C-alpha positions as CSV (number, residue, x, y, z in Angstrom):
1,M,-1.0,-28.4,32.7
2,K,-1.5,-24.9,31.1
3,E,2.0,-23.8,32.2
4,L,3.6,-26.9,30.7
5,V,1.8,-26.3,27.4
6,A,2.9,-22.6,27.4
7,V,6.5,-23.5,28.2
8,G,6.5,-26.2,25.5
9,A,5.1,-23.7,23.0
10,I,7.8,-21.2,23.8
11,V,10.5,-23.8,23.5
12,L,9.1,-25.2,20.2
13,S,8.8,-21.7,18.8
14,Y,12.5,-21.2,19.4
15,V,13.4,-24.6,17.9
16,L,11.2,-24.1,14.8
17,F,11.7,-20.4,14.3
18,P,15.0,-18.9,15.5
19,L,15.0,-15.2,15.4
20,V,17.7,-12.8,14.4
21,S,18.3,-9.6,16.3
22,G,16.6,-6.5,15.1
23,Q,14.7,-3.4,16.3
24,N,11.3,-5.0,15.8
25,C,12.1,-8.6,16.6
26,Q,10.6,-8.6,20.1
27,L,7.2,-8.1,18.6
28,A,7.9,-10.9,16.0
29,Q,9.1,-13.2,18.8
30,D,5.9,-12.5,20.8
31,A,3.8,-13.1,17.8
32,L,5.4,-16.5,17.1
33,M,4.9,-17.6,20.7
34,A,1.3,-16.5,20.7
35,S,0.7,-18.3,17.4
36,Q,2.2,-21.5,18.8
37,R,0.1,-21.3,22.0
38,K,-3.0,-20.8,20.0
39,G,-2.2,-23.9,17.9
40,Q,-1.6,-26.0,21.0
41,A,-4.8,-24.8,22.6
42,E,-6.9,-25.6,19.5
43,S,-5.3,-29.0,19.3
44,L,-6.2,-29.8,22.9
45,N,-9.7,-28.3,22.6
46,Q,-10.7,-30.0,19.4
47,N,-9.1,-33.4,19.8
48,D,-8.8,-34.2,23.5
49,L,-10.8,-32.1,25.9
50,F,-14.3,-32.3,24.4
51,P,-14.5,-35.4,22.2
52,E,-18.3,-35.7,22.6
53,L,-18.8,-32.2,21.4
54,Y,-16.2,-32.4,18.7
55,N,-17.8,-35.5,17.3
56,S,-21.1,-33.7,17.0
57,F,-19.7,-31.4,14.3
58,V,-17.2,-33.9,12.7
59,T,-19.8,-36.0,11.1
60,A,-20.6,-37.6,7.8
61,N,-24.3,-36.6,7.8
62,D,-23.8,-33.4,5.9
63,P,-23.7,-34.0,2.1
64,A,-20.9,-31.5,1.7
65,I,-18.5,-33.9,3.5
66,G,-20.3,-37.2,3.5
67,S,-19.7,-37.9,-0.2
68,S,-15.9,-38.1,0.3
69,L,-13.5,-38.8,3.1
70,E,-10.5,-36.7,3.8
71,V,-7.4,-37.4,1.8
72,I,-4.6,-38.4,4.1
73,H,-1.4,-36.5,3.1
74,P,2.1,-37.7,4.0
75,Q,3.5,-36.5,7.3
76,L,6.2,-34.6,5.5
77,Y,3.6,-32.3,4.1
78,W,1.7,-31.9,7.3
79,N,4.9,-30.7,8.9
80,A,5.1,-28.0,6.2
81,F,1.4,-27.1,6.6
82,Q,1.9,-26.7,10.4
83,K,4.9,-24.5,10.0
84,A,3.1,-22.3,7.3
85,T,0.0,-22.0,9.5
86,I,2.1,-20.9,12.6
87,V,4.0,-18.3,10.6
88,L,0.9,-17.0,8.9
89,R,-0.8,-16.6,12.3
90,A,2.3,-14.8,13.6
91,V,2.1,-12.4,10.7
92,E,-1.6,-11.8,11.5
93,F,-0.7,-11.0,15.1
94,I,2.0,-8.6,13.9
95,N,-0.4,-7.0,11.5
96,Q,-3.0,-6.5,14.3
97,N,-0.5,-4.6,16.3
98,V,1.0,-2.3,13.6
99,S,-1.7,-1.8,11.1
100,T,-3.5,1.5,11.0
101,G,-6.5,-0.1,9.4
102,T,-6.4,2.2,6.4
103,K,-3.9,0.5,4.2
104,C,-1.6,-2.6,3.9
105,E,1.4,-1.9,6.1
106,D,4.9,-3.0,5.2
107,L,5.5,-5.8,7.7
108,R,9.0,-6.7,6.4
109,P,10.8,-5.0,9.3
110,Y,9.1,-7.6,11.5
111,T,8.9,-10.6,9.2
112,N,12.6,-10.2,8.3
113,C,13.2,-11.4,11.9
114,F,12.3,-14.9,10.7
115,Q,15.2,-16.8,9.3
116,S,14.1,-18.1,5.9
117,S,16.3,-21.1,6.1
118,E,14.4,-22.2,9.2
119,I,10.8,-21.4,8.4
120,C,10.9,-22.8,4.9
121,Y,10.2,-26.5,4.7
122,D,12.1,-28.5,2.2
123,L,9.6,-31.0,0.8
124,D,12.1,-32.8,-1.3
125,D,15.8,-32.6,-0.8
126,S,16.7,-35.2,-3.4
127,Q,18.9,-34.2,-6.3
128,C,17.5,-34.1,-9.9
129,D,18.8,-36.2,-12.7
130,T,19.4,-33.7,-15.4
131,S,19.8,-36.5,-17.9
132,A,16.4,-38.1,-17.3
133,L,14.4,-38.7,-20.4
134,Y,11.0,-39.1,-18.8
135,R,8.9,-37.0,-16.4
136,E,9.0,-37.6,-12.6
137,P,5.7,-38.1,-10.8
138,G,4.3,-35.0,-9.1
139,G,6.1,-32.6,-11.4
140,K,9.4,-33.2,-9.6
141,C,12.5,-31.9,-11.4
142,N,10.6,-30.4,-14.3
143,N,12.0,-26.9,-13.6
144,L,15.7,-27.2,-12.8
145,K,16.1,-23.6,-11.8
146,N,13.4,-23.6,-9.2
147,S,12.4,-27.1,-8.2
148,K,9.2,-26.0,-6.4
149,L,7.5,-24.5,-9.5
150,G,4.6,-26.6,-10.6
151,T,5.3,-29.5,-8.2
152,K,2.7,-31.1,-5.9
153,Y,2.1,-29.3,-2.6
154,A,3.6,-26.1,-3.9
155,A,1.5,-22.9,-3.7
156,Y,-1.0,-21.9,-6.3
157,G,0.2,-19.1,-8.5
158,R,-1.3,-15.7,-9.1
159,L,-1.7,-13.3,-12.1
160,I,-2.1,-10.3,-9.8
161,P,-1.6,-9.9,-6.1
162,S,-4.1,-11.4,-3.7
163,T,-6.8,-9.3,-2.0
164,Y,-7.5,-9.9,1.7
165,Y,-9.3,-7.5,4.0
166,D,-6.4,-7.5,6.5
167,C,-3.8,-7.9,3.7
168,V,-2.9,-11.2,5.2
169,H,-5.7,-13.8,5.3
170,K,-9.2,-12.5,6.0
171,E,-11.7,-12.4,3.2
172,R,-12.1,-9.2,1.3
173,R,-15.0,-6.9,2.2
174,T,-17.2,-4.5,0.4
175,Y,-15.4,-1.6,-1.2
176,M,-17.7,1.3,0.0
177,R,-18.9,0.2,3.5
178,N,-16.2,-2.2,4.5
179,E,-18.8,-4.8,5.4
180,E,-19.0,-8.5,4.7
181,L,-19.7,-9.3,1.0
182,P,-23.2,-10.8,0.3
183,S,-23.6,-14.4,1.1
184,P,-22.8,-16.6,-1.9
185,R,-26.2,-18.3,-1.5
186,H,-28.0,-15.0,-1.6
187,I,-26.1,-14.1,-4.7
188,G,-27.0,-17.4,-6.4
189,N,-30.6,-17.0,-5.5
190,I,-30.9,-13.6,-7.1
191,L,-28.9,-14.5,-10.2
192,T,-31.1,-17.6,-10.7
193,E,-34.3,-15.7,-10.2
194,L,-33.3,-13.1,-12.8
195,G,-32.0,-15.5,-15.3
196,Y,-28.4,-14.2,-15.2
197,A,-26.2,-15.4,-18.1
198,A,-28.9,-17.6,-19.6
199,L,-28.8,-18.0,-23.3
200,W,-31.4,-19.1,-25.9
201,P,-31.1,-22.8,-26.8
202,P,-28.3,-23.3,-29.3
203,V,-29.2,-23.7,-32.9
204,Q,-25.7,-24.7,-34.1
205,S,-22.9,-27.0,-33.1
206,V,-21.7,-26.1,-29.6
207,L,-19.5,-27.7,-27.0
208,N,-21.0,-31.0,-25.9
209,I,-21.0,-32.7,-22.5
210,F,-17.9,-34.6,-23.5
211,A,-16.0,-31.3,-23.9
212,G,-17.3,-30.1,-20.6
213,F,-16.0,-33.2,-18.7
214,F,-12.8,-32.9,-20.6
215,A,-12.5,-29.5,-18.9
216,Q,-13.0,-31.2,-15.6
217,I,-10.3,-33.7,-16.4
218,I,-7.9,-30.8,-17.0
219,T,-9.0,-29.1,-13.8
220,H,-8.3,-32.2,-11.7
221,D,-5.0,-32.9,-13.5
222,V,-3.6,-29.5,-12.6
223,G,-5.2,-28.6,-9.3
224,S,-6.4,-30.0,-6.0
225,K,-6.9,-27.8,-3.0
226,V,-6.4,-29.2,0.5
227,N,-9.0,-28.4,3.1
228,V,-7.7,-27.8,6.7
229,Q,-8.2,-31.0,8.5
230,R,-8.1,-32.3,12.1
231,K,-4.8,-33.4,13.5
232,N,-4.2,-37.0,12.6
233,A,-7.7,-37.1,11.1
234,V,-9.0,-40.3,9.5
235,G,-12.6,-40.2,8.2
236,P,-15.0,-37.4,7.5
237,G,-13.9,-33.8,7.4
238,I,-14.8,-30.8,9.5
239,D,-18.4,-29.7,9.6
240,C,-19.1,-26.1,10.7
241,C,-22.8,-26.5,10.8
242,A,-24.9,-28.6,13.3
243,S,-28.6,-29.2,12.9
244,G,-28.7,-26.6,10.1
245,R,-27.1,-23.8,12.2
246,R,-23.6,-22.6,12.8
247,V,-21.6,-24.6,15.4
248,S,-21.2,-22.7,18.7
249,D,-18.1,-20.7,19.0
250,D,-16.6,-22.8,21.9
251,I,-16.1,-25.8,19.6
252,L,-16.0,-24.0,16.2
253,H,-12.9,-25.0,14.3
254,S,-10.7,-22.1,13.5
255,A,-10.8,-23.1,9.8
256,C,-14.6,-22.9,9.7
257,Q,-16.1,-20.2,7.4
258,P,-19.7,-21.3,7.1
259,M,-22.0,-19.6,4.6
260,D,-25.4,-18.1,5.7
261,V,-28.6,-19.2,4.0
262,P,-31.4,-16.7,3.8
263,G,-34.4,-17.5,5.9
264,D,-36.8,-17.4,2.9
265,D,-34.5,-19.6,0.7
266,N,-36.8,-21.5,-1.7
267,F,-34.9,-24.8,-1.2
268,Y,-32.9,-25.0,2.0
269,S,-35.8,-23.6,4.1
270,E,-37.6,-26.9,3.5
271,F,-34.8,-28.6,5.5
272,N,-34.6,-25.8,8.2
273,Q,-31.1,-25.2,6.9
274,R,-29.6,-21.8,7.6
275,C,-25.9,-22.7,7.3
276,L,-23.8,-24.2,4.5
277,N,-20.5,-25.9,5.4
278,F,-17.2,-24.4,4.3
279,V,-13.7,-25.1,5.6
280,S,-10.7,-23.0,4.7
281,S,-8.0,-24.3,2.4
282,Q,-4.6,-25.2,3.8
283,V,-1.9,-22.5,3.6
284,I,1.6,-23.1,2.5
285,F,4.7,-21.0,2.0
286,S,5.2,-19.0,-1.2
287,N,7.0,-20.5,-4.1
288,E,9.3,-17.4,-4.1
289,N,11.9,-18.7,-1.7
290,C,9.4,-19.0,1.0
291,K,8.7,-15.3,1.1
292,I,6.6,-14.4,4.1
293,G,3.5,-12.4,3.3
294,P,-0.2,-12.9,2.5
295,A,-1.7,-16.3,2.7
296,E,-0.9,-18.8,-0.2
297,Q,-2.9,-22.0,-0.6
298,T,-1.4,-25.4,-1.4
299,N,-2.0,-27.3,-4.6
300,S,-1.6,-31.0,-3.8
301,V,-1.0,-32.2,-7.3
302,S,1.4,-31.3,-10.1
303,S,0.5,-28.2,-12.1
304,F,1.7,-29.7,-15.3
305,L,-0.6,-31.3,-17.9
306,D,1.0,-34.7,-17.1
307,L,-2.1,-36.9,-16.5
308,T,-1.5,-37.2,-12.7
309,I,-5.1,-38.2,-12.7
310,V,-4.2,-41.5,-14.5
311,Y,-0.6,-42.2,-13.3
312,G,-0.6,-40.8,-9.8
313,D,1.7,-38.2,-8.3
314,D,4.2,-40.5,-6.6
315,K,6.2,-43.7,-7.4
316,A,4.2,-45.7,-4.9
317,T,0.8,-45.0,-6.6
318,E,2.4,-45.5,-10.0
319,N,3.8,-48.9,-9.0
320,R,0.5,-50.0,-7.5
321,L,-1.3,-49.3,-10.8
322,R,1.1,-51.1,-13.1
323,S,0.4,-54.6,-14.3
324,R,4.1,-55.3,-15.1
325,K,3.1,-56.7,-18.4
326,D,3.5,-55.0,-21.8
327,G,3.7,-51.6,-20.0
328,Q,0.1,-51.7,-19.2
329,I,-2.0,-50.4,-16.2
330,L,-4.3,-52.7,-14.2
331,T,-8.0,-52.7,-15.1
332,N,-11.0,-54.9,-14.3
333,A,-12.6,-57.7,-16.3
334,K,-14.7,-55.3,-18.5
335,N,-11.7,-53.0,-19.2
336,V,-13.2,-50.1,-17.4
337,L,-10.9,-49.2,-14.4
338,P,-8.9,-51.0,-11.7
339,E,-11.0,-51.9,-8.6
340,R,-10.0,-51.9,-5.0
341,S,-10.1,-55.2,-3.1
342,P,-11.5,-55.6,-0.6
343,C,-14.1,-52.9,-1.2
344,S,-17.0,-52.3,1.1
345,Q,-19.0,-49.8,-0.9
346,S,-19.4,-49.6,-4.7
347,P,-18.0,-48.1,-6.9
348,C,-14.6,-49.6,-6.2
349,Y,-12.8,-47.9,-9.0
350,F,-9.4,-46.2,-8.4
351,L,-6.7,-44.7,-10.5
352,G,-4.2,-41.8,-10.0
353,D,-6.8,-39.4,-8.6
354,G,-9.4,-40.2,-5.9
355,R,-11.9,-37.8,-7.3
356,L,-12.6,-40.0,-10.4
357,I,-15.8,-41.5,-8.8
358,Q,-17.5,-38.1,-8.3
359,T,-19.6,-38.9,-11.4
360,P,-19.8,-41.7,-14.0
361,M,-18.9,-39.2,-16.7
362,L,-15.7,-38.3,-14.9
363,A,-14.9,-42.0,-14.2
364,Q,-15.4,-42.8,-17.8
365,L,-13.0,-40.2,-19.1
366,H,-10.3,-41.6,-16.7
367,S,-11.2,-45.0,-18.2
368,L,-10.8,-43.7,-21.8
369,L,-7.3,-42.4,-21.1
370,L,-6.4,-45.6,-19.3
371,R,-7.5,-47.6,-22.4
372,L,-5.4,-45.3,-24.6
373,H,-2.3,-46.0,-22.6
374,N,-3.0,-49.8,-22.5
375,L,-3.6,-49.8,-26.3
376,I,-0.3,-48.1,-26.9
377,G,2.0,-50.1,-24.6
378,P,2.1,-53.5,-26.4
379,Q,2.7,-51.7,-29.7
380,I,5.7,-49.9,-28.4
381,S,7.9,-52.7,-27.0
382,S,7.9,-56.2,-25.5
383,D,10.0,-54.8,-22.6
384,D,7.6,-53.8,-19.8
385,E,9.6,-50.8,-18.6
386,I,10.2,-49.4,-22.0
387,A,6.6,-50.0,-23.1
388,Y,5.3,-48.3,-19.9
389,Q,7.4,-45.2,-20.1
390,E,7.0,-44.7,-23.8
391,A,3.2,-45.3,-23.6
392,K,2.9,-42.8,-20.8
393,R,5.0,-40.3,-22.8
394,L,2.9,-40.7,-25.9
395,T,-0.5,-40.7,-24.1
396,I,0.4,-37.4,-22.4
397,A,1.5,-36.0,-25.7
398,L,-1.8,-37.0,-27.4
399,Y,-3.7,-35.6,-24.4
400,Q,-1.8,-32.3,-24.6
401,H,-2.4,-32.2,-28.4
402,L,-6.2,-32.6,-27.9
403,I,-6.1,-29.7,-25.5
404,Y,-4.1,-27.2,-27.5
405,N,-5.2,-28.2,-31.1
406,D,-8.8,-29.1,-30.6
407,W,-10.3,-28.1,-27.2
408,L,-8.9,-24.6,-26.6
409,P,-9.7,-23.2,-30.1
410,I,-13.4,-24.0,-29.4
411,A,-13.8,-23.2,-25.7
412,L,-11.5,-20.2,-25.8
413,G,-11.7,-19.1,-29.4
414,S,-9.3,-19.6,-32.4
415,D,-8.1,-16.0,-32.3
416,E,-7.1,-16.1,-28.6
417,S,-5.4,-19.5,-29.2
418,K,-3.3,-18.1,-31.9
419,E,-2.6,-14.8,-30.2
420,Y,-1.2,-16.6,-27.1
421,R,0.7,-19.1,-29.3
422,L,-1.3,-22.0,-27.9
423,T,-2.2,-23.4,-31.3
424,C,0.6,-23.7,-33.8
425,D,1.9,-25.7,-36.8
426,T,4.7,-28.0,-35.8
427,T,5.8,-28.3,-39.5
428,K,6.5,-24.6,-39.6
429,G,8.6,-24.5,-36.5
430,N,6.6,-21.6,-35.0
431,C,5.6,-23.3,-31.7
432,G,8.2,-21.6,-29.6
433,K,10.4,-23.3,-27.0
434,Y,10.6,-24.1,-23.3
435,N,11.4,-21.1,-21.0
436,P,12.6,-22.0,-17.5
437,N,11.6,-18.5,-16.3
438,V,7.9,-19.2,-17.0
439,D,6.1,-20.2,-13.8
440,P,3.8,-23.1,-14.8
441,S,1.9,-23.1,-11.4
442,T,-1.8,-23.3,-11.6
443,T,-3.1,-19.8,-10.7
444,N,-5.8,-19.2,-8.2
445,C,-7.9,-17.1,-10.6
446,F,-7.9,-20.0,-13.0
447,A,-8.6,-22.8,-10.6
448,Q,-11.0,-20.9,-8.3
449,G,-12.4,-18.6,-11.0
450,A,-12.3,-19.0,-14.8
451,F,-12.5,-22.8,-15.0
452,R,-15.3,-22.9,-12.5
453,V,-17.5,-21.4,-15.3
454,F,-18.0,-25.0,-16.5
455,H,-19.9,-25.8,-13.3
456,K,-22.6,-23.4,-14.5
457,A,-22.6,-25.3,-17.9
458,M,-23.3,-28.8,-16.5
459,P,-26.6,-30.2,-17.8
460,S,-29.7,-30.9,-15.7
461,K,-29.9,-34.5,-17.0
462,I,-27.7,-37.0,-18.6
463,N,-29.1,-39.1,-21.5
464,L,-27.8,-42.5,-22.6
465,Y,-28.2,-43.4,-26.3
466,G,-28.3,-46.8,-28.0
467,R,-26.8,-47.9,-31.3
468,D,-29.9,-46.5,-33.1
469,Q,-29.0,-43.0,-31.6
470,K,-32.2,-42.9,-29.6
471,I,-32.4,-42.2,-25.9
472,K,-32.5,-45.5,-23.9
473,M,-32.2,-44.0,-20.5
474,S,-32.3,-40.6,-18.8
475,H,-31.0,-39.5,-15.3
476,P,-31.1,-36.2,-13.4
477,F,-27.5,-35.0,-13.1
478,S,-27.8,-35.2,-9.3
479,D,-28.4,-39.0,-9.6
480,M,-25.2,-39.4,-11.5
481,N,-22.7,-39.2,-8.6
482,S,-20.5,-41.6,-6.6
483,T,-23.3,-43.2,-4.6
484,R,-25.6,-43.6,-7.6
485,M,-23.1,-44.7,-10.3
486,I,-24.6,-46.3,-13.3
487,D,-23.3,-49.6,-14.4
488,L,-20.4,-48.5,-16.6
489,E,-19.6,-52.1,-17.4
490,E,-22.9,-52.5,-19.2
491,R,-23.7,-48.9,-20.3
492,Y,-20.2,-47.7,-21.3
493,D,-20.9,-46.9,-25.0
494,D,-24.4,-45.6,-24.3
495,L,-22.9,-43.0,-21.9
496,V,-20.3,-42.0,-24.5
497,R,-23.0,-41.4,-27.0
498,G,-24.9,-39.3,-24.5
499,Q,-21.9,-37.1,-23.9
500,I,-21.1,-36.5,-27.6
501,F,-24.8,-36.0,-28.7
502,D,-26.0,-33.6,-26.0
503,P,-24.9,-30.0,-25.5
504,L,-23.7,-28.3,-22.3
505,F,-26.3,-26.4,-20.4
506,F,-27.1,-22.9,-21.7
507,G,-30.0,-22.0,-19.3
508,G,-28.3,-20.3,-16.5
509,F,-27.6,-21.9,-13.1
510,S,-28.7,-25.5,-12.8
511,N,-30.8,-26.5,-9.9
512,E,-29.0,-29.9,-10.0
513,L,-25.7,-28.3,-9.0
514,R,-27.1,-25.5,-6.8
515,N,-29.3,-27.7,-4.6
516,L,-29.0,-31.3,-5.3
517,F,-25.4,-32.1,-6.0
518,A,-24.2,-35.0,-3.8
519,K,-27.6,-35.0,-2.1
520,N,-28.2,-37.0,1.1
521,P,-31.0,-39.5,1.5
522,S,-33.4,-36.7,2.5
523,G,-32.8,-35.0,-0.8
524,M,-30.7,-32.1,0.4
525,G,-27.6,-31.5,-1.6
526,V,-24.6,-29.1,-1.8
527,D,-24.7,-25.7,-3.5
528,L,-21.6,-26.0,-5.7
529,H,-21.9,-22.5,-7.0
530,S,-21.8,-21.0,-3.5
531,I,-18.8,-23.1,-2.7
532,D,-17.0,-21.9,-5.8
533,I,-17.6,-18.2,-4.9
534,K,-16.6,-18.7,-1.3
535,R,-13.5,-20.7,-2.2
536,A,-12.2,-17.8,-4.4
537,R,-12.7,-15.3,-1.5
538,N,-11.0,-17.7,0.9
539,H,-8.0,-17.9,-1.5
540,G,-7.7,-14.1,-1.8
541,V,-8.8,-13.9,-5.4
542,P,-9.5,-10.3,-6.3
543,S,-12.7,-9.0,-7.7
544,F,-13.6,-9.1,-11.4
545,V,-12.7,-5.5,-12.1
546,D,-9.2,-6.0,-10.7
547,Y,-8.4,-8.2,-13.7
548,I,-9.4,-5.6,-16.3
549,P,-6.1,-3.7,-16.3
550,Y,-4.1,-6.9,-16.5
551,C,-6.1,-8.2,-19.4
552,T,-6.5,-5.0,-21.3
553,N,-2.9,-3.7,-20.8
554,R,-4.2,-0.3,-19.8
555,L,-5.1,1.4,-16.6
556,A,-8.9,1.0,-16.6
557,R,-10.7,3.2,-14.1
558,I,-13.9,1.5,-13.0
559,S,-15.6,3.9,-10.7
560,S,-19.2,3.5,-11.8
561,W,-21.5,0.8,-13.2
562,S,-21.5,2.5,-16.6
563,D,-17.8,1.9,-16.9
564,L,-18.5,-1.8,-17.2
565,Y,-20.6,-1.5,-20.4
566,P,-17.7,-2.8,-22.6
567,Y,-17.8,-6.0,-20.5
568,F,-21.5,-6.6,-19.8
569,N,-24.7,-6.1,-21.6
570,R,-27.4,-3.9,-20.0
571,D,-29.5,-6.8,-18.6
572,S,-26.4,-8.4,-16.9
573,L,-25.3,-5.0,-15.4
574,E,-28.8,-4.4,-14.0
575,T,-28.7,-7.9,-12.4
576,L,-25.3,-7.3,-10.9
577,Q,-26.5,-4.0,-9.3
578,T,-29.2,-5.9,-7.5
579,V,-26.5,-8.0,-5.8
580,Y,-23.5,-5.8,-5.3
581,E,-23.2,-2.3,-3.9
582,S,-20.2,-1.4,-6.0
583,P,-18.7,-2.8,-9.3
584,K,-15.5,-3.3,-7.3
585,D,-17.3,-6.0,-5.2
586,I,-18.1,-8.3,-8.1
587,D,-16.8,-11.8,-7.4
588,L,-14.6,-13.0,-10.2
589,L,-16.6,-16.1,-11.1
590,V,-19.9,-14.1,-11.2
591,G,-18.4,-11.6,-13.5
592,L,-16.8,-14.2,-15.8
593,I,-20.1,-16.1,-16.1
594,G,-22.1,-13.0,-17.1
595,E,-19.5,-11.0,-19.2
596,R,-20.3,-10.2,-22.8
597,R,-19.2,-12.8,-25.3
598,N,-18.0,-12.1,-28.8
599,D,-19.4,-15.5,-29.9
600,R,-22.9,-16.1,-28.6
601,Y,-22.1,-19.6,-27.4
602,A,-18.5,-19.0,-26.3
603,M,-17.6,-20.2,-22.8
604,F,-15.6,-17.0,-22.0
605,G,-15.7,-13.3,-22.6
606,K,-12.7,-11.0,-22.8
607,I,-11.5,-11.3,-19.2
608,G,-12.2,-15.0,-18.9
609,S,-10.4,-15.7,-22.2
610,C,-7.4,-13.7,-20.9
611,I,-7.1,-15.7,-17.7
612,V,-7.6,-19.0,-19.4
613,A,-5.2,-18.2,-22.3
614,E,-2.5,-17.0,-19.9
615,Q,-2.8,-20.1,-17.8
616,F,-2.4,-22.5,-20.8
617,K,0.4,-20.4,-22.1
618,R,2.2,-21.0,-18.8
619,Y,1.3,-24.7,-18.9
620,K,3.0,-24.9,-22.3
621,F,6.0,-22.7,-22.1
622,G,6.8,-23.6,-18.5
623,D,6.8,-27.4,-19.1
624,R,10.2,-28.7,-20.0
625,F,8.6,-32.0,-21.3
626,F,5.9,-30.4,-23.4
627,Y,5.4,-32.6,-26.4
628,Q,6.1,-30.0,-29.1
629,W,9.6,-29.0,-28.0
630,T,12.3,-30.2,-30.3
631,D,15.3,-29.0,-28.5
632,G,15.1,-31.1,-25.3
633,L,17.0,-34.3,-24.4
634,Y,14.4,-36.6,-25.9
635,P,12.1,-34.9,-28.4
636,F,9.6,-36.5,-30.7
637,T,10.8,-36.6,-34.3
638,Q,9.2,-34.4,-37.0
639,R,7.6,-37.4,-38.5
640,Q,6.2,-38.4,-35.1
641,L,4.9,-34.9,-34.5
642,R,3.1,-34.9,-37.8
643,E,1.4,-38.1,-36.8
644,I,0.4,-36.6,-33.4
645,D,-1.0,-33.6,-35.3
646,R,-3.4,-36.1,-37.1
647,F,-4.9,-37.3,-33.8
648,T,-8.3,-35.8,-33.1
649,P,-11.1,-36.3,-30.5
650,A,-12.9,-38.5,-33.0
651,T,-9.8,-40.6,-33.5
652,F,-9.5,-40.9,-29.7
653,L,-13.1,-42.1,-29.1
654,C,-13.1,-44.5,-32.0
655,L,-9.8,-46.1,-30.7
656,V,-11.0,-46.7,-27.2
657,T,-14.7,-47.4,-27.4
658,D,-17.0,-49.6,-29.5
659,V,-19.2,-46.7,-30.8
660,E,-19.8,-47.0,-34.5
661,S,-19.8,-43.3,-35.4
662,V,-18.9,-39.9,-33.8
663,P,-19.3,-36.2,-34.7
664,Q,-16.6,-35.1,-37.1
665,N,-15.4,-32.8,-34.2
666,A,-16.2,-34.9,-31.2
667,F,-16.0,-31.9,-28.8
668,L,-19.1,-30.4,-30.6
669,T,-22.7,-31.6,-30.9
670,P,-23.6,-33.2,-34.3
671,S,-25.1,-30.8,-36.8
672,R,-25.2,-30.1,-40.5
673,T,-21.8,-28.5,-40.3
674,N,-20.5,-31.1,-37.9
675,P,-21.9,-34.4,-39.4
676,M,-21.6,-37.9,-37.8
677,V,-18.8,-40.0,-39.4
678,R,-18.3,-43.7,-39.1
679,C,-15.3,-44.8,-37.1
680,D,-14.2,-47.2,-39.8
681,S,-13.8,-44.2,-42.2
682,I,-11.4,-42.3,-39.8
683,P,-7.7,-42.9,-40.7
684,K,-5.9,-45.1,-38.3
685,F,-3.2,-43.7,-36.0
686,N,0.2,-45.1,-37.0
687,F,1.6,-46.4,-33.7
688,A,4.4,-48.1,-35.6
689,L,6.2,-44.8,-35.9
690,F,6.7,-44.9,-32.1
691,S,7.7,-48.5,-31.8
692,K,10.9,-49.5,-30.0
693,H,10.7,-53.2,-31.2
694,T,13.2,-52.7,-34.0
695,T,15.9,-51.4,-31.6
696,E,15.7,-54.3,-29.1
């Protein structure tokens, strides 16, 4: 049996990866065969040989995997994942044989033996219609020069090169001793104990919960990592911990990277838990013509701000959601969201993104955008197809406008928004134009770093307010998840009021997200902050200090802790020194959370602002269909753009809910400088300017 498997592996390696002749190609050939054999052995071990053992660590009992089942990706993409995994392992084998251990060796003399035309996997060989007026699902054909950029299942982008310990895939290690970095749980415990990045309660208008979940909507719209999964898996994901301990090596999945929990942990010790589950992200080929090199991770959704979360990322999902009447999307009797039928476990909501049921706040924001689309459709045309496409086009435009005109200037800062040309005046024609050379891909440092700052800002409780603007109900944040969803049908407007009245959390790390998120019946939850830190390491995201030269445009030498005074206050630096041996070890997220802010209540400091601003610059200038461009095939008219410019968060909420009043700026808490205004006093949006009825 073993001989057959080995022979089959050799044959398959030649079929999948023909090699060209060269001085170093024998080693490359051996590496490919070894990689293929390892993959075959793992498949047998983990799926066929020991099913009773395998089932013991592929279980839904752990809250980290029990709250959601694995996403089943089309076979076409699994073929690409398999190829990318085999090639990466081959590169690791080569590296082990040629590396001196002191620096990253140039492996090109070996990897050049792989024929790019054979190892690259063409995920979509269909031709683009260059005369198309509307977006394709999944970002397809947005960039006509490089069709992979920004599309679903392409690789995440990078601002600076990745950092891996072996220069290929292993997590980075400490700078001075070359040891494993501190456990993310250990880091979180110290930061929480010392009050790292905690601010005094706000005394002025600050970002509210609605603005925080708007950030999560953006995050889900432009990024979705793929965990490594079992072959042909259906059901729960891989669990690397059993009975609170690491799974034994003989059945440990190769993608397992469990996190250690200190023995004296003040929460998990109550559950005898010394291990937190973590599964590596799926690797894919580089967007640069399938260049072979360090690991790149796949992003399973479009990187464009195109509301994939509402419309889906493929035609099949889009068609399933359409009502085929007045261009509208299906919804339930209470106009909240579509519901699956049959459905065995509530909530049964679904839309373009399966993560919408993580919390009722997230589900509601999906619902608000759905309502906006359905409000627009009938006012555009009586032809269903025209109404749908035009409503989708305008809904995405209004969504992009809210991000760039209202959300970014607050969360990022008005100066940074102007400096990066994110905010502009369409009437003055200074908004720029599309650049096909701009890579719109969501970067790892953004998705696994900067935008994870909002997890720290999630509140400990969610309040629901009645029409009298008094609290009617209050829930711990950990009770507001998919298995404890409040009745949105009856509490819809009460939840909206709660999100616009209450601020984001300014007290440091929340126990609700560190210990209780997605908790199981016994009360043990997931440590979301530890997962965020670990995911960045797994994706090869460099340390905080590595981004300083990029963001300051100068060669910044950070050799001592005192060199970080421009970026942290004294208390934060002292806290960081209790966690890390060297400033070059600081995890990006930890640094971004604690860095010095120009504005006391700003979400980002200098480095965080740089990463976020650069990303949104790429989303804008790398999107051929961005709403402000006037030189494309089908631009909005100047009159239409002026009307879009009048659309505000307050207009949005008043259009799609039954609340009577909202803060003047609905992304900020009410205050003397941001008073409540009645919805009936807000100027109506003129949908007639976008109507196609007159041309029918």
